[in-house]
C-alpha positions in Angstrom: 120.5 125.7 60.0 123.1 123.0 60.7 123.9 121.2 63.8 126.9 123.3 64.4 124.9 126.6 64.2 122.2 125.2 66.5 124.8 124.2 69.0 126.3 127.7 69.0 122.9 129.3 69.3 122.0 127.0 72.2 125.4 127.8 74.0 124.8 131.6 73.5 121.3 131.2 74.9 122.6 129.2 77.9 125.2 131.8 78.6 122.6 134.6 78.5 120.3 132.6 80.9 123.2 131.8 83.3 124.2 135.5 83.4 120.6 136.7 83.9 120.1 134.2 86.8 123.3 135.3 88.4 122.6 139.1 88.0 119.0 138.5 89.5 120.5 136.5 92.4 123.1 139.1 93.2 120.5 141.9 93.2 118.1 139.8 95.5 115.4 139.5 92.9 113.4 136.4 92.1 115.6 134.3 89.6 112.5 133.1 87.8 110.3 136.2 87.2 112.9 139.0 88.1 110.1 141.2 89.2 109.6 140.6 92.9 112.2 140.3 95.7 113.2 136.8 96.6 112.3 135.4 100.0 114.9 135.5 102.6 117.4 132.7 102.1 115.8 131.6 98.8 116.2 132.3 95.1 112.6 132.7 94.2 109.6 134.8 95.3 106.7 133.1 96.9 104.4 133.0 93.9 107.1 131.6 91.6 108.0 129.0 94.4 104.4 127.9 94.7 104.0 127.5 91.0 107.2 125.4 90.8 105.9 123.2 93.7 102.5 122.9 92.0 104.1 121.8 88.8 106.4 119.3 90.5 103.4 117.9 92.4 101.3 117.6 89.3 103.9 116.1 87.0 105.9 114.0 89.3 103.3 111.9 91.1 105.9 109.6 92.7 103.9 108.8 95.8 100.9 107.9 93.7 102.8 105.7 91.3 104.6 103.9 94.2 101.3 103.3 96.0 99.9 102.0 92.7 102.8 99.6 92.1 102.6 98.3 95.7 98.9 97.5 95.4 99.4 95.9 92.0 102.2 93.6 93.4 100.1 92.6 96.4 97.2 91.8 94.0 99.4 89.7 91.8 100.9 87.9 94.8 97.5 87.0 96.1 96.3 85.7 92.7 99.4 83.5 92.2 100.9 85.7 89.5 104.4 87.0 88.8 104.7 90.4 90.6 106.7 91.9 87.7 104.9 90.7 84.5 101.6 89.3 85.8 102.1 85.9 84.2 100.5 82.9 86.0 103.1 81.1 88.2 103.5 77.3 87.8 102.5 75.0 90.6 106.1 74.4 91.7 106.7 78.2 91.9 103.7 79.0 94.0 104.6 79.9 97.6 108.3 79.7 96.8 108.9 82.5 94.3 107.1 85.8 93.7 108.4 86.0 90.1 108.1 83.7 87.1 111.2 81.8 85.6 111.4 84.3 82.8 111.6 87.3 84.9 114.1 85.6 87.3 116.3 84.8 84.4 116.1 88.4 83.1 116.9 89.7 86.6 120.0 87.3 86.9 121.2 88.5 83.4 120.9 92.1 84.5 122.7 91.4 87.8 125.5 89.6 86.0 125.9 92.5 83.5 125.9 95.0 86.5 128.6 93.0 88.3 130.8 92.9 85.2 130.4 96.7 84.7 131.2 97.2 88.4 134.4 95.1 88.0 135.4 97.0 84.9 135.1 100.3 86.8 136.7 99.0 90.0 133.6 99.3 92.2 133.5 96.8 95.0 130.3 95.1 96.0 128.7 95.8 99.4 129.5 93.1 102.0 
């Protein structure tokens, strides 16, 4: 099966799924299972909503990751290391910078590229 056939098949499946979703929504059924009535003001029934929430909670552990990164940065800062890569900071960088020269250079390159892209697209920097 070629790419063109795969694309047509995917488009057909997407159309069917969109139509099924809209039909269930119009009838007041759960858009996920199509078996139970959706909760008032919602598109899904309670069991399907709880399953979706559990999936999101288990697979998108944003809070855990953010806490881990914060603790890691604090530990690196206390031990005189770069907060980004963990490299040992030189004597002249200690207490002045939290990043090593390599990371600062990389950040400045990224900022420069971002500013150029913003200029190209006509986006003004915040004052």
